[in-house]
Backbone as ProteinMPNN parsed JSONL, in Angstrom:
{"seq_chain_A": "MKRSGPLLTLLTGLLLALFMLSLNATTETGSSSYGGDAPDTAASSPTKGTAKGTPKPSAKPTRSPAAKPPSKGEYAGRTDDDTSAVSISVRDGKAIAYYCDGRDTESWLKGNVEDDGSMRLTGKHGAKLDGQITGKKVRGTVDVDKATRKFTADKAVKPSGLYRATTEVRGAKVDGGWIVLPDGRQVGILKRDGKPAKAPRIDPGTGTVQVDGDVVTARPVTP", "coords_chain_A": {"N_chain_A": [[-94.753, 73.955, 8.932], [-94.15, 72.965, 11.41], [-94.473, 70.191, 10.644], [-92.303, 69.758, 9.131], [-89.809, 69.751, 10.626], [-89.606, 67.137, 11.955], [-88.932, 65.466, 9.718], [-86.647, 66.646, 8.618], [-84.956, 66.056, 10.646], [-84.941, 63.214, 10.33], [-83.732, 63.074, 7.903], [-81.251, 64.004, 8.311], [-80.167, 62.148, 9.985], [-80.109, 60.022, 8.128], [-78.172, 60.814, 6.369], [-76.112, 61.202, 8.056], [-75.723, 58.469, 8.796], [-74.96, 57.348, 6.214], [-72.638, 58.575, 5.733], [-70.842, 57.537, 7.645], [-70.871, 54.849, 7.161], [-69.476, 55.125, 4.63], [-67.206, 55.971, 5.595], [-66.351, 53.816, 7.17], [-65.816, 51.728, 5.22], [-63.874, 52.821, 3.523], [-61.758, 52.705, 5.336], [-61.482, 49.944, 5.867], [-60.666, 49.112, 3.313], [-58.233, 50.533, 3.002], [-56.833, 49.139, 4.86], [-56.871, 46.68, 4.042], [-55.233, 46.943, 1.571], [-52.811, 47.536, 2.624], [-52.175, 45.41, 4.034], [-51.832, 43.306, 1.875], [-49.563, 44.517, 0.699], [-47.667, 43.89, 2.598], [-44.721, 41.992, 3.224], [-44.176, 38.588, 3.022], [-43.598, 37.048, 5.667], [-43.33, 34.458, 6.493], [-42.463, 33.171, 4.036], [-39.916, 34.612, 3.429], [-38.509, 34.033, 5.517], [-35.611, 32.582, 6.678], [-35.111, 28.879, 6.922], [-34.889, 26.73, 9.743], [-32.948, 24.476, 8.857], [-31.884, 25.808, 6.848], [-30.534, 28.087, 8.041], [-28.623, 27.184, 9.865], [-27.338, 25.361, 8.159], [-27.001, 22.803, 5.855], [-25.41, 20.07, 6.466], [-23.056, 18.541, 4.36], [-22.425, 15.23, 3.027], [-19.469, 13.878, 3.768], [-16.963, 13.127, 1.669], [-15.343, 9.991, 1.319], [-11.944, 9.081, 1.245], [-10.258, 7.563, -1.242], [-8.576, 4.662, -1.549], [-5.773, 3.598, -3.121], [-5.08, 0.442, -4.513], [-2.623, -1.685, -3.112], [0.279, -2.377, -4.813], [0.822, -5.226, -6.268], [3.534, -7.664, -5.659], [6.102, -8.636, -7.93], [5.699, -11.696, -9.748], [7.824, -13.2, -10.181], [11.478, -13.127, -9.745], [14.788, -12.142, -9.197], [17.051, -11.826, -6.457], [19.81, -10.011, -4.818], [22.309, -9.298, -2.432], [23.974, -7.591, 0.326], [24.45, -8.241, 3.898], [23.864, -5.922, 6.442], [25.981, -5.385, 8.186], [28.034, -6.108, 6.447], [29.195, -8.678, 6.385], [28.506, -10.888, 5.38], [26.574, -12.514, 2.586], [23.537, -12.587, 0.731], [21.117, -14.188, -1.178], [17.973, -14.458, -2.98], [15.541, -16.24, -4.729], [12.619, -16.135, -6.504], [9.553, -17.518, -7.148], [6.276, -17.524, -8.534], [4.93, -17.508, -5.723], [6.404, -19.012, -4.289], [9.586, -19.207, -2.521], [13.202, -19.358, -2.732], [16.145, -19.325, -0.796], [19.583, -18.065, -0.091], [22.201, -18.106, 2.132], [25.464, -16.855, 2.829], [28.664, -16.539, 4.073], [31.246, -16.957, 2.677], [33.196, -18.12, 3.703], [32.87, -20.299, 5.839], [30.171, -20.731, 6.704], [26.975, -21.294, 5.956], [23.722, -21.291, 4.662], [20.707, -22.839, 3.201], [17.4, -21.805, 2.404], [13.876, -21.977, 2.297], [10.678, -21.288, 1.415], [6.989, -19.624, 1.474], [5.807, -16.998, -0.53], [3.926, -14.235, 0.443], [0.703, -12.672, -0.583], [1.209, -9.709, -0.029], [3.947, -9.545, -0.386], [5.587, -10.309, 1.706], [7.724, -12.655, 3.383], [8.679, -15.593, 4.858], [11.083, -17.798, 5.566], [12.556, -20.969, 6.125], [15.305, -22.968, 7.227], [17.918, -25.424, 7.494], [18.86, -26.622, 10.956], [17.438, -24.69, 12.591], [17.727, -22.084, 11.055], [16.413, -19.133, 9.796], [14.643, -16.835, 7.564], [13.246, -13.514, 7.396], [11.578, -11.531, 5.282], [10.643, -8.785, 3.195], [9.235, -7.92, 0.183], [9.696, -4.875, -1.603], [9.29, -2.728, -4.089], [12.056, -2.762, -5.902], [13.388, -4.176, -4.124], [14.682, -6.533, -1.446], [14.043, -6.501, 1.758], [15.019, -7.283, 5.227], [15.728, -9.74, 7.68], [18.027, -12.348, 8.827], [18.447, -15.069, 10.364], [20.933, -17.216, 11.202], [22.985, -19.909, 12.869], [22.445, -18.685, 15.409], [22.737, -16.206, 15.194], [21.569, -12.936, 14.442], [21.133, -10.948, 11.489], [20.629, -7.97, 9.827], [19.593, -7.456, 6.106], [20.036, -6.318, 2.867], [18.546, -7.0, -0.34], [19.071, -6.239, -3.712], [17.267, -6.054, -6.78], [18.238, -8.391, -9.1], [19.893, -8.705, -12.095], [20.429, -11.007, -14.63], [23.818, -11.681, -15.452], [23.904, -11.76, -12.598], [22.887, -13.089, -9.565], [21.714, -16.335, -7.955], [23.271, -19.365, -7.751], [24.003, -22.719, -8.14], [25.793, -25.992, -7.722], [25.837, -29.442, -7.807], [27.661, -32.348, -7.672], [29.963, -35.025, -8.425], [33.277, -35.092, -7.838], [36.403, -36.528, -8.546], [35.927, -38.786, -6.807], [34.869, -37.385, -4.649], [32.141, -35.941, -3.033], [30.634, -33.25, -4.222], [29.482, -30.159, -3.297], [28.264, -27.037, -4.1], [27.641, -23.505, -3.53], [26.929, -20.165, -4.955], [26.694, -16.781, -4.772], [26.184, -14.288, -6.987], [26.738, -10.924, -7.031], [24.987, -7.782, -8.005], [27.143, -5.914, -8.485], [29.087, -7.556, -9.523], [30.781, -8.799, -7.781], [31.523, -11.816, -6.11], [30.286, -14.449, -3.719], [30.843, -17.226, -2.217], [30.515, -20.772, -1.204], [32.253, -24.009, -1.284], [31.694, -27.138, -0.769], [33.447, -30.219, -0.046], [32.998, -33.309, 0.341], [31.347, -32.64, 2.508], [32.918, -30.819, 3.737], [33.378, -27.264, 4.444], [34.578, -24.74, 2.392], [36.123, -21.918, 0.87], [34.678, -20.987, -2.035], [35.667, -21.549, -5.389], [35.957, -19.205, -8.157], [33.19, -18.693, -10.387], [32.319, -18.624, -13.952], [30.106, -16.373, -14.631], [28.611, -16.057, -17.022], [28.521, -18.651, -18.296], [28.404, -20.56, -16.187], [30.385, -22.103, -15.594], [33.07, -23.786, -13.702], [36.167, -24.291, -12.36], [37.0, -27.054, -10.625], [39.205, -28.799, -8.619], [40.81, -29.266, -10.973], [38.874, -30.229, -12.593], [35.986, -29.476, -14.766], [33.082, -27.921, -13.684], [29.664, -27.312, -13.724], [27.734, -24.588, -12.777], [24.39, -24.075, -11.981], [21.465, -21.663, -12.376], [19.557, -21.014, -9.31], [16.233, -21.893, -8.906], [12.893, -21.728, -7.143]], "CA_chain_A": [[-93.713, 74.132, 9.553], [-94.124, 71.95, 12.469], [-94.216, 68.853, 10.053], [-91.0, 69.575, 8.343], [-88.949, 69.344, 11.736], [-89.06, 65.583, 12.055], [-88.451, 65.12, 8.293], [-85.281, 67.318, 8.692], [-84.101, 65.342, 11.542], [-84.615, 61.993, 9.842], [-82.825, 63.197, 6.798], [-79.796, 64.191, 8.815], [-79.666, 60.86, 10.615], [-79.75, 59.296, 7.152], [-76.981, 61.179, 5.799], [-74.998, 60.805, 9.038], [-75.355, 56.993, 8.586], [-74.322, 56.986, 5.116], [-71.201, 59.053, 5.771], [-70.215, 56.466, 8.669], [-70.714, 53.753, 6.338], [-68.658, 55.24, 3.527], [-65.786, 55.888, 6.296], [-65.809, 52.542, 7.481], [-65.647, 51.052, 3.882], [-62.589, 53.387, 3.379], [-60.707, 52.382, 6.367], [-61.303, 48.673, 5.625], [-60.016, 48.997, 1.997], [-56.826, 50.788, 3.242], [-56.236, 48.022, 5.776], [-56.69, 45.363, 3.157], [-54.195, 47.265, 0.66], [-51.549, 47.514, 3.348], [-51.758, 43.814, 4.409], [-51.315, 42.748, 0.623], [-48.25, 44.969, 0.423], [-46.798, 43.487, 3.633], [-43.815, 40.998, 2.849], [-44.43, 37.244, 3.405], [-42.49, 36.696, 6.799], [-42.941, 32.885, 6.551], [-41.552, 32.742, 3.045], [-38.706, 35.231, 3.515], [-37.617, 33.99, 6.773], [-34.801, 31.29, 6.516], [-35.566, 27.823, 7.787], [-33.78, 26.123, 10.562], [-32.182, 23.844, 8.129], [-30.662, 26.809, 5.833], [-29.691, 28.956, 8.959], [-27.712, 26.252, 10.39], [-26.451, 24.701, 6.824], [-27.296, 21.169, 5.766], [-24.109, 19.322, 6.216], [-22.794, 17.609, 3.14], [-21.745, 13.941, 3.396], [-18.084, 13.863, 3.584], [-16.367, 11.962, 0.724], [-14.307, 9.167, 1.871], [-10.729, 9.061, 0.463], [-10.162, 6.354, -1.924], [-7.249, 4.075, -1.473], [-5.305, 2.859, -4.399], [-4.676, -1.026, -3.962], [-1.039, -1.663, -3.008], [1.017, -2.852, -5.807], [1.347, -6.692, -5.861], [4.88, -7.964, -5.753], [6.368, -9.543, -9.06], [5.477, -13.166, -9.49], [9.135, -13.995, -10.267], [12.445, -12.259, -9.637], [16.003, -12.706, -8.539], [17.631, -10.456, -5.684], [21.013, -10.4, -4.165], [22.768, -8.093, -1.666], [24.828, -7.923, 1.438], [24.024, -8.019, 5.067], [23.906, -4.57, 6.931], [27.201, -5.552, 8.612], [28.875, -6.509, 5.337], [29.983, -9.958, 6.683], [27.816, -11.997, 4.412], [25.785, -12.315, 1.31], [21.995, -13.163, 0.852], [20.442, -14.229, -2.435], [16.691, -14.881, -3.018], [14.906, -16.381, -5.924], [11.034, -15.997, -6.318], [8.798, -17.825, -8.509], [4.881, -17.919, -8.216], [4.592, -17.385, -4.551], [7.559, -19.65, -3.633], [10.983, -18.611, -2.723], [14.267, -20.201, -2.101], [17.36, -18.227, -0.675], [20.895, -18.728, 0.217], [22.917, -17.094, 3.1], [26.655, -17.263, 2.771], [29.675, -15.722, 4.494], [32.043, -16.984, 1.868], [34.163, -18.943, 4.467], [32.62, -21.752, 6.383], [28.958, -20.474, 7.177], [26.013, -21.068, 4.798], [22.472, -22.056, 4.79], [19.785, -22.67, 2.243], [16.157, -21.663, 3.154], [12.881, -21.892, 1.535], [9.199, -20.973, 2.079], [6.071, -19.175, 0.655], [5.906, -15.629, -0.622], [2.393, -13.957, 0.631], [0.332, -11.503, -1.489], [1.861, -8.493, 0.383], [5.396, -9.445, -0.671], [6.339, -10.842, 2.742], [8.076, -14.07, 3.31], [9.162, -16.358, 6.094], [11.78, -18.933, 4.858], [13.204, -21.829, 6.948], [16.441, -23.88, 6.814], [18.126, -26.555, 8.558], [19.418, -26.242, 12.463], [16.756, -23.304, 13.051], [17.839, -21.096, 10.275], [15.164, -18.603, 8.996], [14.535, -15.357, 6.909], [12.149, -12.845, 7.319], [11.662, -10.481, 4.408], [9.68, -8.127, 2.592], [9.359, -7.314, -1.119], [9.312, -3.688, -1.636], [9.648, -2.231, -5.053], [13.058, -3.573, -6.518], [14.494, -4.634, -3.177], [14.014, -7.35, -0.366], [14.709, -5.972, 3.175], [14.568, -8.194, 6.069], [16.652, -10.216, 8.731], [18.192, -13.582, 8.487], [19.257, -15.731, 11.487], [21.841, -18.428, 11.086], [23.917, -19.864, 13.736], [22.096, -18.037, 16.415], [22.989, -14.789, 14.84], [20.645, -12.524, 13.528], [21.711, -10.007, 10.742], [19.612, -7.327, 8.638], [20.102, -7.588, 4.856], [19.168, -5.66, 1.741], [19.191, -7.46, -1.587], [18.432, -5.489, -4.741], [16.769, -6.838, -7.954], [19.462, -8.965, -9.656], [19.585, -9.153, -13.56], [21.722, -11.967, -15.132], [24.315, -12.868, -14.757], [23.684, -11.809, -11.195], [21.774, -14.012, -8.834], [21.83, -17.611, -7.193], [23.75, -20.645, -8.535], [24.419, -24.049, -7.495], [26.478, -27.202, -8.545], [26.189, -30.672, -6.994], [28.069, -33.38, -8.489], [31.162, -35.658, -7.855], [34.803, -34.876, -8.483], [37.594, -37.399, -8.232], [35.513, -39.411, -5.873], [34.371, -36.68, -3.5], [31.082, -35.363, -3.286], [30.792, -31.689, -4.33], [28.374, -29.258, -3.344], [28.802, -25.492, -4.155], [26.833, -22.408, -3.707], [27.405, -19.015, -5.412], [25.995, -15.643, -4.982], [26.887, -13.108, -7.926], [26.076, -9.68, -6.666], [24.903, -6.789, -9.109], [28.36, -5.313, -8.698], [29.913, -8.438, -10.1], [31.386, -9.599, -6.654], [30.937, -13.498, -5.686], [30.382, -15.033, -2.446], [30.331, -18.617, -2.302], [31.243, -21.905, -0.437], [32.29, -25.293, -1.796], [31.914, -28.258, 0.283], [33.999, -31.344, -0.502], [32.407, -34.333, 1.279], [30.75, -31.92, 3.58], [33.797, -29.993, 4.45], [33.366, -26.131, 3.638], [35.816, -23.959, 2.042], [35.893, -20.744, -0.025], [34.371, -21.338, -3.498], [36.416, -20.798, -6.616], [35.268, -18.1, -8.854], [32.533, -19.194, -11.608], [32.094, -17.675, -15.086], [28.726, -16.218, -14.476], [28.058, -16.134, -18.378], [28.402, -20.212, -18.729], [28.118, -21.038, -14.962], [31.29, -22.972, -15.336], [33.929, -23.477, -12.603], [37.178, -25.385, -12.094], [37.159, -27.72, -9.178], [40.095, -29.666, -8.547], [40.968, -29.641, -12.353], [37.768, -30.629, -13.456], [35.152, -28.226, -15.094], [31.883, -28.162, -13.214], [28.749, -26.391, -14.283], [26.799, -24.323, -11.697], [23.189, -23.56, -12.775], [20.71, -20.7, -11.6], [18.726, -21.761, -8.745], [14.868, -21.393, -8.565], [12.152, -22.569, -6.36]], "C_chain_A": [[-93.317, 73.359, 10.791], [-93.794, 70.437, 12.066], [-92.734, 68.894, 9.415], [-89.823, 69.468, 9.589], [-88.51, 67.819, 11.911], [-88.708, 65.008, 10.863], [-87.106, 65.482, 8.29], [-84.485, 66.513, 9.538], [-83.824, 63.928, 11.113], [-83.587, 62.053, 8.691], [-81.371, 63.343, 7.353], [-79.499, 62.803, 9.361], [-79.215, 60.004, 9.298], [-78.444, 59.509, 6.517], [-75.592, 60.871, 6.689], [-74.638, 59.211, 8.822], [-74.632, 56.625, 7.409], [-72.878, 57.366, 4.988], [-70.441, 58.11, 6.738], [-69.744, 55.211, 7.914], [-69.506, 53.716, 5.409], [-67.215, 55.439, 4.083], [-65.423, 54.789, 6.531], [-65.228, 51.554, 6.409], [-64.091, 51.449, 3.535], [-61.639, 52.939, 4.084], [-60.328, 50.768, 6.001], [-60.453, 48.329, 4.403], [-58.551, 49.512, 2.228], [-56.18, 49.869, 3.979], [-55.772, 46.94, 4.885], [-55.514, 45.703, 2.164], [-52.823, 46.868, 1.465], [-51.154, 46.088, 3.677], [-51.364, 43.251, 3.058], [-49.887, 43.117, 0.289], [-47.144, 44.408, 1.355], [-45.916, 42.215, 3.103], [-44.22, 39.776, 3.801], [-43.369, 36.617, 4.301], [-42.098, 35.208, 6.414], [-42.046, 32.524, 5.124], [-40.27, 33.27, 2.98], [-37.752, 34.754, 4.509], [-36.761, 32.526, 6.469], [-35.435, 30.131, 7.357], [-34.416, 27.367, 8.501], [-32.558, 25.525, 9.923], [-31.034, 24.734, 7.269], [-29.936, 27.775, 6.764], [-28.593, 28.104, 9.424], [-26.669, 25.596, 9.337], [-26.616, 23.246, 6.853], [-25.743, 20.886, 5.55], [-24.059, 18.257, 5.179], [-22.087, 16.257, 3.573], [-20.366, 14.136, 3.019], [-17.754, 12.955, 2.593], [-15.403, 11.306, 1.315], [-13.182, 9.055, 1.026], [-10.563, 7.58, -0.039], [-8.861, 5.879, -1.951], [-6.91, 3.189, -2.551], [-4.915, 1.46, -3.77], [-3.208, -0.827, -4.089], [-0.778, -2.487, -4.291], [1.491, -4.298, -5.426], [2.795, -6.978, -6.334], [5.022, -8.753, -7.189], [6.334, -11.05, -8.714], [6.835, -13.81, -9.52], [10.093, -12.956, -10.24], [13.615, -12.818, -8.976], [16.599, -11.484, -7.642], [18.863, -11.162, -4.927], [21.634, -9.287, -3.561], [23.683, -8.575, -0.603], [24.189, -7.629, 2.695], [24.416, -6.466, 5.528], [25.52, -4.255, 7.489], [28.261, -5.756, 7.743], [29.679, -7.549, 5.568], [29.65, -10.88, 5.946], [27.045, -11.539, 3.279], [24.424, -12.958, 1.44], [21.482, -12.999, -0.619], [18.96, -14.911, -2.476], [16.293, -15.177, -4.316], [13.334, -16.622, -5.663], [10.455, -16.4, -7.482], [7.364, -18.159, -7.989], [4.599, -18.262, -6.628], [5.373, -18.406, -3.684], [8.964, -18.92, -3.542], [12.105, -19.656, -2.213], [15.781, -19.108, -1.996], [18.429, -18.834, 0.059], [21.721, -17.826, 1.07], [24.363, -17.612, 3.072], [27.743, -16.183, 3.314], [31.02, -15.931, 3.573], [33.284, -17.753, 2.601], [33.905, -20.311, 4.763], [31.076, -21.672, 6.892], [27.987, -20.348, 6.024], [24.823, -21.612, 5.278], [21.371, -21.65, 3.62], [18.424, -22.793, 2.958], [15.113, -21.534, 2.101], [11.604, -21.61, 2.143], [8.283, -20.328, 1.025], [6.37, -17.522, 0.766], [4.329, -15.078, -0.541], [2.188, -12.821, -0.535], [0.902, -10.004, -1.341], [3.346, -8.443, 0.11], [6.245, -9.822, 0.598], [6.484, -12.448, 2.579], [8.754, -14.45, 4.589], [9.703, -17.658, 5.562], [12.486, -19.573, 6.096], [14.097, -22.655, 6.356], [16.809, -24.856, 7.842], [18.784, -25.848, 9.946], [18.82, -24.875, 12.801], [16.848, -22.218, 12.267], [16.385, -20.497, 9.82], [15.513, -17.135, 8.499], [13.404, -14.914, 6.851], [12.216, -11.682, 6.396], [10.566, -9.93, 3.912], [10.004, -7.633, 1.176], [9.017, -6.052, -1.343], [9.863, -2.994, -2.954], [10.578, -3.284, -5.619], [14.11, -4.149, -5.454], [13.647, -5.796, -2.219], [14.843, -6.905, 0.859], [14.015, -7.098, 4.251], [15.754, -8.746, 7.116], [16.811, -11.75, 8.459], [18.888, -14.221, 9.748], [19.801, -17.166, 11.28], [22.842, -18.419, 12.22], [23.799, -19.116, 14.825], [22.473, -16.513, 16.525], [22.202, -14.084, 13.865], [21.078, -11.206, 12.715], [20.403, -9.336, 9.791], [20.474, -7.492, 7.399], [19.267, -6.49, 3.963], [19.53, -6.231, 0.592], [18.29, -6.814, -2.595], [18.089, -6.609, -5.929], [18.063, -7.117, -8.7], [18.778, -9.178, -11.166], [20.832, -9.839, -13.979], [22.762, -11.092, -15.731], [24.369, -12.945, -13.313], [22.823, -12.686, -10.566], [22.361, -15.228, -8.142], [22.199, -18.787, -8.016], [24.402, -21.592, -7.526], [24.823, -25.298, -8.292], [26.497, -28.273, -7.353], [26.536, -31.826, -8.01], [29.146, -34.151, -7.601], [32.387, -35.332, -8.708], [35.806, -35.724, -7.872], [37.029, -38.014, -6.897], [35.044, -38.736, -4.755], [33.223, -35.854, -3.937], [31.074, -33.776, -3.141], [29.523, -31.038, -4.45], [28.753, -27.798, -3.197], [27.56, -24.532, -4.236], [27.376, -21.007, -3.923], [26.425, -17.882, -5.548], [26.595, -14.654, -5.783], [26.137, -11.973, -7.75], [26.153, -8.703, -7.925], [26.139, -6.058, -9.362], [29.414, -6.192, -9.245], [30.973, -9.223, -8.912], [30.854, -10.966, -6.634], [31.178, -13.799, -4.348], [30.035, -16.294, -2.52], [31.092, -19.753, -1.334], [31.159, -23.073, -1.292], [32.501, -26.202, -1.053], [32.509, -29.579, -0.576], [33.761, -32.504, 0.555], [32.21, -33.602, 2.663], [31.716, -30.959, 4.529], [33.956, -28.462, 3.93], [34.64, -25.281, 3.376], [35.272, -22.747, 1.058], [35.601, -21.247, -1.465], [35.164, -20.737, -4.536], [35.536, -19.961, -7.407], [34.523, -18.829, -10.107], [32.459, -18.103, -12.646], [30.401, -17.516, -15.18], [27.904, -16.246, -15.903], [27.674, -17.644, -18.735], [28.037, -20.838, -17.432], [29.117, -22.079, -14.844], [32.357, -22.696, -14.35], [34.924, -24.58, -12.473], [37.186, -25.921, -10.745], [38.04, -28.844, -9.37], [40.471, -30.372, -10.058], [40.205, -30.19, -13.249], [36.767, -29.506, -13.695], [33.777, -28.913, -14.549], [30.869, -27.169, -13.572], [27.79, -26.051, -13.151], [25.393, -23.76, -12.48], [22.273, -22.592, -11.865], [19.726, -21.674, -10.699], [17.216, -20.937, -8.807], [14.011, -22.196, -7.838], [11.455, -23.681, -7.014]], "O_chain_A": [[-92.131, 73.189, 11.075], [-93.143, 69.637, 12.738], [-92.136, 67.826, 9.284], [-88.781, 68.955, 9.18], [-87.354, 67.402, 11.987], [-88.114, 63.933, 10.954], [-86.313, 64.607, 7.945], [-83.331, 66.26, 9.19], [-82.75, 63.391, 11.385], [-82.716, 61.195, 8.554], [-80.425, 62.786, 6.797], [-78.385, 62.367, 9.071], [-78.158, 59.373, 9.309], [-77.707, 58.586, 6.171], [-74.485, 60.488, 6.311], [-73.487, 58.791, 8.703], [-73.781, 55.735, 7.444], [-72.047, 56.729, 4.341], [-69.246, 57.975, 6.473], [-68.638, 54.673, 7.973], [-68.718, 52.777, 5.294], [-66.207, 55.207, 3.415], [-64.269, 54.472, 6.239], [-64.345, 50.732, 6.655], [-63.227, 50.601, 3.314], [-60.566, 52.729, 3.518], [-59.169, 50.375, 5.869], [-59.64, 47.405, 4.429], [-57.657, 48.906, 1.636], [-54.969, 49.727, 3.81], [-54.665, 46.4, 4.894], [-54.774, 44.757, 1.896], [-51.966, 46.086, 1.053], [-50.0, 45.665, 3.603], [-50.336, 42.582, 3.158], [-49.104, 42.339, -0.256], [-45.952, 44.416, 1.046], [-46.578, 41.374, 2.496], [-44.513, 39.873, 4.993], [-42.474, 35.869, 3.907], [-40.975, 34.802, 6.115], [-41.103, 31.732, 5.134], [-39.397, 32.541, 2.511], [-36.535, 34.941, 4.479], [-37.335, 31.515, 6.065], [-36.161, 30.356, 8.325], [-33.25, 27.494, 8.126], [-31.408, 25.845, 10.225], [-29.839, 24.511, 7.077], [-28.864, 28.265, 6.411], [-27.479, 28.596, 9.245], [-25.485, 25.358, 9.574], [-26.362, 22.578, 7.856], [-25.032, 21.371, 4.669], [-24.824, 17.294, 5.113], [-21.219, 16.277, 4.445], [-20.133, 14.578, 1.895], [-18.329, 11.869, 2.667], [-14.532, 11.966, 1.883], [-13.505, 8.902, -0.152], [-10.719, 6.592, 0.68], [-7.976, 6.629, -2.363], [-7.58, 2.21, -2.881], [-4.479, 1.388, -2.621], [-2.64, -0.073, -4.88], [-1.656, -3.226, -4.735], [2.307, -4.56, -4.542], [3.173, -6.496, -7.402], [4.085, -9.463, -7.555], [6.797, -11.556, -7.693], [7.008, -14.882, -8.939], [9.731, -11.856, -10.657], [13.533, -13.826, -8.275], [16.613, -10.329, -8.067], [18.973, -12.33, -4.552], [21.52, -8.221, -4.166], [24.122, -9.725, -0.572], [23.333, -6.745, 2.661], [25.298, -5.884, 4.896], [26.137, -3.207, 7.294], [29.406, -5.612, 8.171], [30.814, -7.542, 5.091], [30.448, -11.8, 5.766], [26.873, -10.346, 3.028], [24.257, -13.849, 2.273], [21.424, -11.907, -1.186], [18.875, -16.008, -1.922], [16.674, -14.376, -5.17], [12.924, -17.248, -4.686], [10.662, -15.91, -8.592], [7.236, -18.993, -7.092], [4.032, -19.323, -6.37], [5.048, -18.627, -2.518], [9.368, -18.152, -4.415], [11.89, -20.588, -1.437], [16.272, -18.386, -2.863], [18.321, -19.872, 0.713], [21.914, -16.696, 0.619], [24.508, -18.815, 3.29], [27.634, -15.01, 2.958], [31.896, -15.077, 3.715], [34.318, -17.934, 1.958], [34.437, -21.284, 4.23], [30.725, -22.652, 7.549], [28.11, -19.441, 5.201], [24.839, -22.368, 6.249], [21.178, -20.508, 3.201], [18.212, -23.6, 3.864], [15.428, -21.003, 1.036], [11.477, -21.697, 3.365], [8.604, -20.388, -0.162], [6.916, -16.915, 1.687], [3.538, -15.46, -1.403], [3.056, -12.247, -1.193], [1.037, -9.237, -2.294], [3.971, -7.409, 0.343], [7.467, -9.675, 0.576], [5.769, -13.242, 1.968], [9.335, -13.617, 5.284], [8.941, -18.534, 5.152], [12.95, -18.863, 6.988], [13.926, -23.097, 5.22], [16.155, -25.081, 8.861], [19.153, -24.674, 9.956], [19.543, -23.982, 13.242], [16.142, -21.263, 12.591], [15.414, -21.201, 9.543], [16.43, -16.433, 8.924], [12.477, -15.575, 6.381], [12.969, -10.777, 6.756], [9.485, -10.48, 4.117], [11.019, -6.955, 1.012], [7.793, -5.925, -1.305], [11.044, -2.66, -2.856], [10.201, -4.436, -5.832], [15.267, -4.494, -5.694], [12.427, -5.962, -2.197], [16.072, -6.945, 0.928], [12.899, -7.613, 4.174], [16.722, -8.002, 7.274], [15.892, -12.384, 7.941], [19.981, -13.753, 10.067], [19.057, -18.145, 11.21], [23.452, -17.414, 12.585], [24.842, -18.763, 15.377], [22.516, -15.803, 17.53], [22.1, -14.441, 12.692], [21.416, -10.289, 13.463], [19.5, -9.957, 9.228], [21.696, -7.632, 7.433], [18.193, -5.961, 4.249], [20.715, -6.132, 0.272], [17.065, -6.78, -2.486], [18.543, -7.753, -5.975], [18.879, -6.221, -8.913], [17.657, -9.608, -11.437], [21.98, -9.441, -13.78], [22.594, -10.042, -16.35], [24.785, -13.956, -12.748], [21.868, -13.041, -11.257], [23.523, -15.132, -7.745], [21.456, -19.16, -8.924], [25.061, -21.376, -6.51], [24.281, -25.602, -9.355], [27.003, -28.089, -6.245], [25.831, -32.155, -8.964], [29.251, -34.008, -6.383], [32.467, -35.313, -9.936], [36.03, -35.606, -6.668], [37.66, -37.755, -5.872], [34.767, -39.441, -3.784], [33.234, -35.181, -4.967], [31.44, -33.171, -2.133], [28.681, -31.203, -5.333], [29.472, -27.404, -2.279], [26.592, -24.795, -4.949], [28.246, -20.614, -3.145], [25.459, -17.96, -6.307], [27.581, -14.098, -5.301], [24.996, -11.901, -8.207], [27.085, -8.729, -8.729], [26.243, -5.543, -10.475], [30.54, -5.737, -9.446], [31.795, -10.088, -9.215], [29.759, -11.208, -7.143], [32.228, -13.438, -3.815], [28.892, -16.556, -2.896], [32.179, -19.516, -0.807], [30.164, -23.238, -1.999], [33.612, -26.207, -0.524], [32.029, -29.88, -1.668], [34.419, -32.505, 1.595], [32.789, -33.908, 3.705], [31.452, -30.49, 5.636], [34.688, -28.347, 2.947], [35.585, -25.224, 4.162], [34.135, -22.718, 0.59], [36.449, -21.973, -1.983], [35.334, -19.519, -4.58], [34.321, -20.084, -7.253], [35.223, -19.538, -10.83], [32.517, -16.906, -12.365], [29.627, -18.336, -15.674], [26.687, -16.434, -15.913], [26.652, -17.88, -19.38], [27.252, -21.777, -17.563], [28.867, -22.993, -14.058], [32.626, -21.522, -14.093], [34.529, -25.746, -12.476], [37.386, -25.177, -9.785], [37.759, -29.758, -10.144], [40.454, -31.577, -10.311], [40.531, -30.579, -14.37], [36.701, -28.61, -12.852], [33.402, -30.054, -14.819], [31.32, -26.035, -13.738], [27.12, -26.922, -12.597], [25.46, -23.072, -13.498], [22.341, -22.739, -10.644], [19.228, -22.731, -11.086], [17.068, -19.715, -8.768], [14.273, -23.399, -7.817], [10.777, -24.463, -6.347]]}, "name": "protein", "num_of_chains": 1, "seq": "MKRSGPLLTLLTGLLLALFMLSLNATTETGSSSYGGDAPDTAASSPTKGTAKGTPKPSAKPTRSPAAKPPSKGEYAGRTDDDTSAVSISVRDGKAIAYYCDGRDTESWLKGNVEDDGSMRLTGKHGAKLDGQITGKKVRGTVDVDKATRKFTADKAVKPSGLYRATTEVRGAKVDGGWIVLPDGRQVGILKRDGKPAKAPRIDPGTGTVQVDGDVVTARPVTP"}
């Protein structure tokens, strides 16, 4: 009986140690299982770029190229104050214009037409014309005899347009200019030896005109 006491105590200690080891293993296993089920906060949390939103590059608006003016054309119209007429003929970057009040004031002007349709034409005695081809019109200003007038010249279709005749009739030098407007009206000046007067009416179909009993042919004007 005295020898069984120490053995019993040793056995009890071993059982207690085994119980503690088993309990510790169970606790670690539970903790590991819980950790495995825990959501991956790093994977699920949004990044800074996602939270703020990644800005997309803004698409630049595309501009359609401006339409180039026609390489040739005839234009005729009136000044805004309706006192005079203006006609312009355009060919391949060149232009010639005629300003006329139908009584005693006229001017022939010429110059270049830029790629954007703008033109700056010049004539004698400081005359000038600044214009812009827009669609089927030329809009601008003309300066003649120190007077500036705005004008609009519409696209002209034959027989409308600009005509001129230079010849000699009964010993006199004749120089005539005519503007045939789209509505059929005519504005022109005929000079005899440099003296201006209202031009007689021409036949736009043939360009013929009676000057002092003789038949003179006026021809379309181009640069």
